[in-house]
N, C-alpha and C positions, 0 to 999 in steps of 0.2 A: 475719219477712220471707218473702215468697212466692217459692219457688224454681221454681215451675212456669212453663212456657212455653205460650203460646197459639199454636196453628197455625190458619191460615185458608186453606182451599183456594179455588181460583178460582170454584167453584160456591157459595161461601158457607158450606160446612160447616165447623164448628170442633171443636177438641178441645183439652184442656189436658193436658200431660204434665210429669212431673217431669224434672229434669236427666238422671237416669240413663236414663230412657226416650228422651229426646231424643238422647242419645249413641248408644244402640243403633240408633235410626232413622238417624242420620247415618252410622254405620258401615255399615249395610245399604245405604244409598244409595251410598257410595263403592264397595262391592262390586259394585254394578250397573254400574259403569264407564261404558261408552259409551252406555248407554241415555239417550235425550234427556231433558235436565233433571235427571238424577241428581246430577251434580257441582254444579250451581248450587243445587239444593235442599239438598244436604249442606253447602255453604259457608254458606248462609243460617242453617241450624240451628247450625253451629259458631260463627258470629259472635254469634248470640243467646245461646248458652250463656256466652260470654265477657263479655257485657254485664252490668253491674250490674243486679240486679232492679229497682232504682229507676228506671233509664233504659230498661229493656227494652220494646220495642214487640212487638206480635204478629208472628209470622213469617207472611208472606203468600206463597203459592205461586201461580205462574202456571199456566195451563192446560197449557203445555208440560211443566211439572214434575209434573203430576198422576199420570201412569201410574207414574213412578218412585216417587213418594211413596206411592201406593196399595200398590205391591209391598213397599216397605220398612217400611211401618207395619201391614201386614196382620197381624191377630192381636195387635198391641201396643196399639192404641188403639181407642176407640169414637168415631166422628164423629157430631156432631149434624147434623140436616138443615139445609141452607142455604137 
């Protein structure tokens, strides 16, 4: 069973992360607090983590969530070109 999550940014870039990395990114997003898109991106990741791997869809992020996601995942993941 694959426990990895797929993240897709609004520009089409993708990455796959394991559950532990996803939790670290979600926690970093919560710490960003009021930065636009941080809370919604964190909530999307948290929901995906709780979803059974058989039912899990890729986590898609909006342009608004992009800066928060970039900050939270910096150094944690490598994004493929979109």
